[in-house]
ROFI-723670 format. One line per 2 residues: number of its first residue (from 1); their letters; for each residue y negated, z negated, x of N, C-alpha, C. Coordinates in Angstrom, 1 decimal, padded with zeros to 4 digits. Example, Ala and Ser with C-alpha at 12.3 -4.5 7.8 and 13.67 -1.06 7.14 Angstrom:
2
1> as> 005.7:-007.8:013.2:004.5:-007.8:012.3:003.3:-007.8:013.2  002.2:-007.1:012.8:001.1:-007.1:013.7:000.0:-007.9:012.9
REM end
This chain:
198
1> xx> 001.2:000.0:000.9:000.0:000.0:000.0:-001.3:000.0:000.9  -002.1:000.8:000.6:-003.4:000.8:001.3:-004.7:000.7:000.4
3> xx> -005.2:-000.5:000.3:-006.4:-000.7:-000.5:-007.2:-001.8:000.2  -008.4:-001.9:-000.4:-009.4:-002.8:000.1:-009.3:-003.9:-001.2
5> xx> -008.5:-005.0:-001.1:-008.4:-005.8:-002.2:-008.2:-007.3:-001.7  -008.6:-008.3:-002.4:-008.4:-009.8:-002.0:-007.4:-010.3:-003.0
7> xx> -006.7:-011.3:-002.4:-005.9:-012.2:-003.1:-006.7:-013.3:-003.8  -006.6:-013.8:-005.0:-007.3:-014.8:-005.7:-006.5:-016.1:-005.6
9> xx> -007.1:-017.2:-005.2:-006.6:-018.6:-005.1:-007.5:-019.6:-005.3  -007.1:-021.0:-005.2:-008.1:-022.0:-005.3:-007.5:-023.3:-004.3
11> xx> -008.3:-024.1:-003.9:-007.9:-025.3:-003.3:-008.4:-026.5:-004.2  -007.9:-027.6:-003.8:-008.3:-028.9:-004.7:-008.0:-030.1:-003.8
13> xx> -009.1:-030.9:-003.6:-009.1:-032.1:-002.8:-008.4:-031.7:-001.4  -009.0:-030.9:-000.7:-008.4:-030.5:000.6:-009.0:-031.4:001.7
15> xx> -008.3:-032.2:002.3:-008.9:-033.4:003.1:-008.9:-032.9:004.7  -007.8:-032.5:005.1:-007.4:-032.4:006.5:-007.3:-030.9:007.0
17> xx> -006.6:-030.2:006.4:-006.4:-028.7:006.7:-006.1:-027.8:005.6  -006.4:-026.6:005.7:-006.1:-025.6:004.8:-004.9:-024.9:005.3
19> xx> -003.7:-025.1:004.7:-002.5:-024.3:005.1:-002.5:-022.9:004.4  -002.6:-021.7:005.3:-002.6:-020.5:004.7:-001.5:-019.8:004.8
21> xx> -000.7:-019.5:003.7:000.4:-018.6:003.6:000.1:-017.1:003.3  -000.6:-016.5:004.4:-001.0:-015.2:004.6:-000.4:-014.7:005.7
23> xx> 000.7:-013.9:005.7:001.4:-013.7:006.8:000.9:-012.8:007.6  000.9:-013.0:009.0:000.5:-012.1:010.0:001.5:-012.1:011.2
25> xx> 001.4:-011.4:012.3:002.3:-011.4:013.4:002.5:-012.8:014.0  003.7:-013.3:014.0:004.0:-014.6:014.6:003.5:-014.8:015.9
27> xx> 003.1:-016.0:016.3:002.7:-016.7:017.7:001.5:-015.6:018.2  000.6:-015.3:017.4:-000.5:-014.4:017.8:-001.8:-015.1:017.5
29> xx> -002.7:-014.8:018.4:-004.1:-015.4:018.2:-005.0:-014.5:017.3  -005.9:-015.2:016.5:-006.6:-014.4:015.5:-007.9:-015.2:015.3
31> xx> -008.9:-014.8:014.6:-010.0:-015.4:014.2:-010.1:-015.4:012.6  -010.5:-016.6:012.0:-010.7:-016.7:010.6:-012.0:-016.7:010.5
33> xx> -012.4:-016.0:009.3:-014.0:-015.9:009.0:-014.0:-016.3:007.4  -014.8:-017.3:007.1:-015.0:-017.8:005.8:-016.5:-017.4:005.5
35> xx> -016.7:-016.9:004.2:-018.1:-016.4:004.0:-018.3:-017.1:002.6  -019.4:-017.9:002.5:-019.6:-018.6:001.3:-020.6:-017.7:000.2
37> xx> -020.8:-018.3:-000.9:-021.5:-017.5:-001.8:-022.9:-017.1:-001.5  -023.4:-017.6:-000.4:-024.9:-017.3:000.0:-024.7:-016.2:001.1
39> xx> -023.6:-015.9:001.5:-023.4:-014.9:002.7:-023.3:-015.6:004.0  -023.4:-017.0:004.1:-023.2:-017.7:005.5:-021.8:-017.5:005.9
41> xx> -021.6:-017.4:007.2:-020.4:-017.2:007.6:-019.9:-018.2:008.7  -018.7:-018.6:008.6:-018.2:-019.7:009.5:-016.8:-019.1:010.0
43> xx> -016.5:-019.5:011.4:-015.4:-018.9:011.9:-014.8:-019.8:012.9  -013.5:-019.5:013.2:-012.8:-020.4:014.2:-011.5:-019.5:014.7
45> xx> -010.9:-020.1:015.8:-009.7:-019.3:016.2:-008.5:-020.1:015.8  -007.4:-019.4:015.7:-006.0:-019.9:015.4:-004.9:-019.0:016.0
47> xx> -003.7:-019.7:016.1:-002.5:-019.0:016.5:-001.6:-019.2:015.4  -001.0:-018.1:014.9:000.1:-018.2:013.9:001.3:-018.9:014.4
49> xx> 002.0:-019.5:013.5:003.3:-020.2:013.8:004.4:-019.1:013.8  005.7:-019.6:014.0:006.8:-018.6:014.3:007.1:-017.8:013.0
51> xx> 006.5:-018.2:011.8:006.8:-017.4:010.6:005.6:-016.4:010.2  004.4:-016.7:011.0:003.3:-015.8:010.8:002.3:-016.4:010.0
53> xx> 002.4:-017.8:009.6:001.6:-018.5:008.8:000.5:-019.3:009.7  -000.5:-019.9:009.3:-001.4:-020.6:009.9:-002.2:-021.6:009.0
55> xx> -003.2:-022.2:009.9:-004.0:-023.2:009.1:-005.4:-023.3:009.6  -006.2:-023.9:008.8:-007.7:-024.0:009.3:-007.9:-025.6:009.1
57> xx> -008.2:-026.3:010.2:-008.6:-027.5:010.3:-010.0:-027.7:009.4  -010.0:-028.6:008.4:-011.2:-028.8:007.6:-012.4:-029.3:008.5
59> xx> -012.1:-030.2:009.6:-013.1:-030.5:010.5:-013.9:-029.5:011.2  -013.4:-028.1:011.2:-014.1:-027.1:011.8:-015.1:-026.5:010.9
61> xx> -015.3:-026.9:009.6:-016.1:-026.6:008.8:-017.3:-027.6:008.5  -018.5:-027.3:008.1:-019.6:-028.1:007.8:-019.1:-029.2:006.8
63> xx> -019.4:-030.5:007.1:-019.0:-031.6:006.2:-019.6:-031.2:004.7  -019.0:-031.4:003.7:-019.6:-031.2:002.3:-019.6:-029.7:002.0
65> xx> -019.0:-028.7:002.7:-019.0:-027.3:002.3:-018.0:-027.1:001.3  -016.8:-027.7:001.3:-015.7:-027.4:000.3:-015.9:-028.3:-000.9
67> xx> -016.7:-028.0:-001.9:-016.7:-028.9:-003.1:-016.6:-028.0:-004.2  -016.3:-028.7:-005.3:-016.1:-028.0:-006.7:-017.3:-027.2:-007.1
69> xx> -018.5:-027.4:-006.5:-019.8:-026.9:-006.9:-020.1:-025.7:-006.0  -019.4:-025.5:-004.9:-019.6:-024.5:-003.8:-019.5:-023.0:-004.3
71> xx> -018.9:-022.7:-005.4:-018.7:-021.4:-005.8:-017.6:-020.7:-005.1  -017.6:-019.3:-005.0:-016.5:-018.7:-004.4:-016.6:-018.4:-002.9
73> xx> -015.6:-018.5:-002.2:-015.6:-018.2:-000.8:-014.5:-017.0:-000.5  -014.8:-016.4:000.5:-013.9:-015.2:001.0:-013.5:-015.5:002.3
75> xx> -012.1:-015.5:002.6:-011.6:-015.6:003.8:-011.0:-014.3:004.3  -011.3:-014.1:005.5:-010.9:-012.8:006.2:-010.4:-013.2:007.5
77> xx> -009.6:-012.2:008.1:-009.0:-012.5:009.5:-009.3:-011.2:010.3  -009.7:-011.6:011.7:-009.9:-010.6:012.7:-009.1:-010.7:013.9
79> xx> -008.8:-009.6:014.5:-008.0:-009.7:015.8:-009.0:-010.4:016.9  -008.4:-010.4:018.2:-009.2:-011.0:019.2:-010.4:-010.0:019.6
81> xx> -010.3:-008.8:019.2:-011.4:-007.8:019.4:-012.4:-007.6:018.2  -012.3:-008.8:017.3:-013.2:-008.7:016.1:-013.0:-007.7:015.2
83> xx> -011.8:-007.0:015.2:-011.5:-005.9:014.2:-010.7:-006.6:013.0  -011.1:-006.1:011.8:-010.6:-006.8:010.6:-009.0:-006.6:010.5
85> xx> -008.2:-007.6:010.1:-006.7:-007.5:010.0:-006.2:-007.7:008.6  -005.2:-006.9:008.0:-004.8:-007.1:006.8:-003.6:-008.0:007.0
87> xx> -003.2:-008.9:006.0:-002.2:-009.8:005.9:-001.3:-009.8:004.6  -000.2:-010.3:004.5:000.6:-010.2:003.5:000.8:-011.5:002.7
89> xx> 000.6:-011.4:001.3:000.8:-012.5:000.4:001.4:-011.7:-000.7  002.8:-011.5:-000.7:003.5:-010.7:-001.6:003.2:-009.2:-001.5
91> xx> 002.1:-008.8:-001.1:001.6:-007.6:-000.7:000.7:-007.5:000.3  000.2:-006.4:000.6:-001.0:-006.4:001.8:-002.3:-006.6:001.2
93> xx> -003.2:-007.5:001.8:-004.5:-007.7:001.3:-005.5:-007.8:002.5  -006.7:-007.6:002.2:-007.7:-007.7:003.3:-008.4:-008.9:003.3
95> xx> -008.3:-009.8:002.2:-009.0:-011.1:002.2:-008.5:-012.1:001.1  -008.8:-013.3:001.0:-008.7:-014.2:000.1:-009.8:-014.8:-000.6
97> xx> -010.0:-014.6:-001.9:-011.2:-015.1:-002.5:-010.6:-016.5:-003.0  -011.4:-017.5:-002.8:-010.9:-018.9:-003.3:-012.2:-019.7:-003.8
99> xx> -011.8:-020.6:-004.7:-012.8:-021.6:-005.1:-012.0:-023.1:-004.9  -012.9:-024.1:-005.0:-012.5:-025.5:-005.0:-012.5:-026.1:-006.4
101> xx> -011.5:-026.6:-006.8:-011.3:-027.3:-008.0:-011.6:-028.8:-007.9  -012.3:-029.3:-008.8:-012.5:-030.9:-009.0:-011.3:-031.6:-009.4
103> xx> -011.3:-032.9:-009.5:-010.4:-033.8:-010.0:-009.6:-034.5:-008.9  -008.5:-035.1:-009.3:-007.6:-035.8:-008.4:-006.5:-035.0:-007.8
105> xx> -006.2:-033.9:-008.5:-005.0:-033.1:-008.1:-005.3:-032.6:-006.7  -004.3:-032.5:-005.8:-004.4:-032.1:-004.5:-003.7:-030.9:-004.3
107> xx> -004.4:-029.9:-003.6:-003.7:-028.6:-003.3:-004.3:-028.1:-002.1  -003.9:-027.9:-000.9:-004.5:-027.5:000.3:-003.8:-026.3:001.0
109> xx> -003.3:-025.5:000.0:-002.6:-024.2:000.5:-003.3:-023.0:-000.1  -003.4:-022.0:000.6:-003.7:-020.7:000.0:-002.6:-019.7:000.3
111> xx> -002.4:-018.7:-000.7:-001.4:-017.7:-000.7:-000.1:-018.2:-001.0  001.0:-017.6:-000.7:002.4:-018.0:-001.2:003.4:-018.1:000.0
113> xx> 004.2:-019.1:000.0:005.1:-019.1:001.1:006.5:-018.8:000.5  006.9:-017.5:001.0:008.2:-016.8:000.4:009.2:-016.8:001.4
115> xx> 009.1:-018.0:002.2:010.3:-018.2:003.2:011.7:-018.2:002.4  012.8:-018.1:003.1:014.1:-018.1:002.4:014.6:-019.6:002.4
117> xx> 014.2:-020.2:003.6:014.7:-021.6:003.7:013.6:-022.5:003.8  012.9:-022.7:002.8:011.6:-023.6:003.0:012.0:-025.2:003.3
119> xx> 011.0:-025.8:004.0:011.2:-027.2:004.2:011.3:-028.0:002.9  012.0:-029.1:003.0:011.9:-029.8:001.6:010.5:-030.4:001.2
121> xx> 010.3:-030.3:000.0:009.1:-030.5:-000.6:008.0:-029.4:-000.4  008.2:-028.2:000.1:007.4:-027.2:000.2:008.0:-026.0:-000.4
123> xx> 009.0:-026.1:-001.2:009.7:-025.0:-001.8:008.8:-024.3:-002.9  009.1:-022.9:-003.1:008.5:-022.3:-004.2:009.5:-021.3:-004.8
125> xx> 009.4:-021.1:-006.1:010.0:-020.2:-007.0:009.2:-019.3:-007.6  009.7:-018.0:-007.6:008.8:-016.9:-008.4:009.7:-016.4:-009.7
127> xx> 009.0:-016.6:-010.7:009.6:-016.2:-012.1:008.9:-014.9:-012.6  009.4:-013.8:-012.4:008.5:-012.6:-012.9:008.7:-012.5:-014.6
129> xx> 007.7:-011.9:-015.2:007.7:-011.6:-016.6:007.0:-010.2:-016.9  007.5:-009.6:-017.9:007.0:-008.4:-018.4:006.7:-008.2:-019.8
131> xx> 005.3:-008.0:-020.1:004.9:-008.0:-021.5:005.2:-009.1:-022.4  005.1:-010.3:-021.8:005.4:-011.6:-022.4:004.2:-012.3:-022.8
133> xx> 004.1:-012.7:-024.1:003.0:-013.5:-024.6:003.2:-015.0:-024.2  004.5:-015.4:-024.3:004.8:-016.9:-024.0:006.2:-016.9:-023.2
135> xx> 006.2:-017.7:-022.2:007.5:-017.8:-021.4:007.8:-019.4:-021.4  009.1:-019.7:-021.7:009.6:-020.9:-021.7:010.6:-021.0:-020.4
137> xx> 010.3:-022.2:-019.5:011.1:-022.3:-018.5:011.8:-023.7:-018.8  013.1:-023.6:-018.9:014.0:-024.8:-019.1:014.2:-025.5:-017.8
139> xx> 013.5:-026.8:-017.8:013.6:-027.6:-016.6:014.9:-028.3:-016.3  015.8:-027.4:-015.6:017.1:-027.9:-015.3:017.1:-029.0:-014.3
141> xx> 018.4:-029.7:-014.2:018.4:-030.7:-013.1:018.2:-030.1:-011.7  018.6:-028.8:-011.5:018.2:-028.3:-010.1:016.7:-028.1:-009.9
143> xx> 016.1:-027.7:-010.9:014.6:-027.5:-010.8:013.9:-029.0:-010.6  014.5:-029.9:-011.3:013.9:-031.2:-011.3:014.2:-031.7:-009.8
145> xx> 015.3:-031.5:-009.2:015.7:-031.9:-007.8:014.8:-031.2:-006.9  014.4:-030.0:-007.1:013.7:-029.1:-006.1:012.2:-029.5:-006.2
147> xx> 011.7:-029.5:-007.5:010.2:-029.7:-007.6:009.6:-030.9:-008.2  010.6:-031.8:-008.7:010.1:-033.0:-009.3:009.8:-032.9:-010.8
149> xx> 009.2:-034.0:-011.3:008.8:-034.2:-012.7:007.4:-033.6:-013.0  006.7:-033.2:-012.0:005.2:-032.7:-012.2:005.0:-031.6:-011.2
151> xx> 005.7:-030.4:-011.3:005.5:-029.4:-010.4:004.1:-028.7:-010.6  003.7:-028.0:-009.6:002.5:-027.1:-009.6:003.0:-025.9:-010.2
153> xx> 002.3:-025.3:-011.2:002.5:-024.1:-011.9:001.3:-023.1:-011.7  001.6:-021.9:-011.0:000.5:-021.0:-011.0:001.0:-019.7:-011.6
155> xx> 000.1:-019.0:-012.4:000.4:-017.8:-013.0:-000.5:-016.6:-012.6  000.2:-015.5:-012.2:-000.5:-014.3:-011.8:-000.3:-013.2:-012.7
157> xx> -001.4:-012.6:-013.1:-001.2:-011.3:-013.9:-001.3:-010.2:-013.3  -000.7:-009.0:-013.5:-000.8:-007.8:-012.9:-002.3:-007.2:-013.6
159> xx> -003.1:-006.8:-012.6:-004.5:-006.3:-013.1:-004.6:-004.9:-013.1  -003.9:-004.4:-012.0:-003.8:-002.9:-011.7:-002.9:-002.4:-010.8
161> xx> -002.2:-001.4:-010.9:-001.3:-000.8:-009.9:-000.3:-001.9:-009.4  -000.5:-002.5:-008.2:000.4:-003.6:-007.7:-000.5:-004.8:-007.3
163> xx> -001.6:-004.8:-008.0:-002.4:-005.9:-007.7:-002.4:-007.2:-008.6  -002.2:-008.4:-008.2:-002.0:-009.5:-009.1:-003.2:-010.5:-008.7
165> xx> -003.5:-011.1:-010.0:-004.6:-012.2:-009.8:-004.3:-013.4:-010.5  -004.6:-014.5:-009.8:-004.3:-015.9:-010.4:-005.2:-016.0:-011.5
167> xx> -004.6:-016.5:-012.8:-005.2:-016.6:-014.0:-005.1:-018.1:-014.5  -006.0:-018.4:-015.5:-006.2:-019.7:-015.9:-005.4:-019.6:-017.5
169> xx> -004.3:-019.9:-017.8:-003.7:-019.8:-018.9:-003.2:-021.1:-019.4  -002.7:-021.3:-020.7:-002.2:-022.4:-021.2:-000.9:-022.8:-020.9
171> xx> -000.7:-023.9:-020.3:000.6:-024.4:-019.7:000.8:-025.8:-020.3  002.0:-025.8:-021.0:002.4:-027.2:-021.7:003.7:-027.6:-021.1
173> xx> 003.7:-028.9:-021.0:004.9:-029.6:-020.3:005.5:-030.5:-021.4  006.8:-030.4:-021.7:007.5:-031.1:-022.7:008.4:-032.1:-021.9
175> xx> 008.3:-033.4:-022.4:009.0:-034.5:-021.7:010.1:-035.1:-022.8  011.2:-035.6:-022.4:012.0:-036.5:-023.1:012.3:-037.8:-022.3
177> xx> 012.0:-038.9:-022.9:012.0:-040.2:-022.2:011.3:-040.0:-020.8  010.1:-039.4:-020.6:009.4:-039.5:-019.4:010.0:-038.4:-018.4
179> xx> 011.1:-037.7:-018.8:011.6:-036.6:-017.9:011.2:-035.2:-018.4  010.6:-034.3:-017.4:010.3:-033.1:-017.7:011.5:-032.2:-018.2
181> xx> 011.4:-031.7:-019.4:012.6:-030.7:-020.0:012.3:-029.3:-020.1  011.1:-029.0:-020.2:010.7:-027.6:-020.3:009.1:-027.4:-020.0
183> xx> 008.8:-026.1:-019.6:007.4:-025.7:-019.4:007.1:-024.4:-020.2  006.1:-024.5:-020.9:005.6:-023.3:-021.7:004.5:-022.7:-021.2
185> xx> 004.4:-021.5:-020.8:003.3:-020.7:-020.4:002.8:-019.8:-021.4  001.6:-020.0:-021.8:001.0:-019.2:-022.9:000.0:-018.2:-022.3
187> xx> 000.3:-016.8:-022.4:-000.6:-015.8:-021.7:-001.7:-015.5:-022.7  -001.8:-015.9:-023.9:-002.8:-015.4:-024.9:-002.7:-014.0:-025.1
189> xx> -001.5:-013.5:-025.2:-001.3:-012.1:-025.4:-000.3:-011.5:-024.5  000.3:-010.2:-024.8:001.4:-009.9:-023.8:000.7:-009.5:-022.5
191> xx> 001.4:-009.9:-021.4:001.1:-009.7:-020.1:002.3:-009.6:-019.2  001.9:-009.0:-017.9:003.0:-008.8:-017.0:002.5:-009.5:-015.7
193> xx> 003.5:-010.1:-014.9:003.0:-010.8:-013.8:004.2:-011.7:-013.4  003.8:-012.9:-012.7:004.9:-013.8:-012.2:004.3:-015.1:-012.3
195> xx> 005.1:-016.1:-012.3:004.9:-017.5:-012.4:005.3:-018.2:-011.0  004.5:-018.9:-010.2:005.0:-019.4:-009.1:005.0:-021.0:-009.3
197> xx> 006.1:-021.5:-009.0:006.5:-022.9:-009.1:006.5:-023.6:-007.7  005.8:-024.7:-007.6:006.0:-025.3:-006.2:005.8:-026.9:-006.4
REM end
């Protein structure tokens, strides 16, 4: 795929580092560039891990930059020669657009970790859907063991071609005796995309 497009995501209560699951060449040096809503640019250097993923220490950014009132940010990657680099988050992207959500919920990752053998506690599962208005996920004992009683649910809709966007849809959790039994995702009309559970 050859396009100029951005993956859309969000962070919440990110205190120490931003873990970026946007795959690049493993064990390679790059430069990250974050642009805020005013066009101010912040940058730093990083080396990818053996899976090609990477992180941005929050202390390399100005104090108070990442708040729920900061608006949208754009994250881009450059090689050591300052040339823009594409990365993979289920497909190839040029950048990640992200916002900061308020509240007590914690989420310090951008992108998707599609590794086949994730570390315990950092597993993800992808559930695709096609032209569905409502999707019910039966919360089996296996899902409960892998993701617990309060999993993170993200829904991505196909917006054009092979481009997906994180969307805000209705998500209901059903419990029996305090144990999660099912999750219902309401797309507010037929939609195609995928649900990411982590």
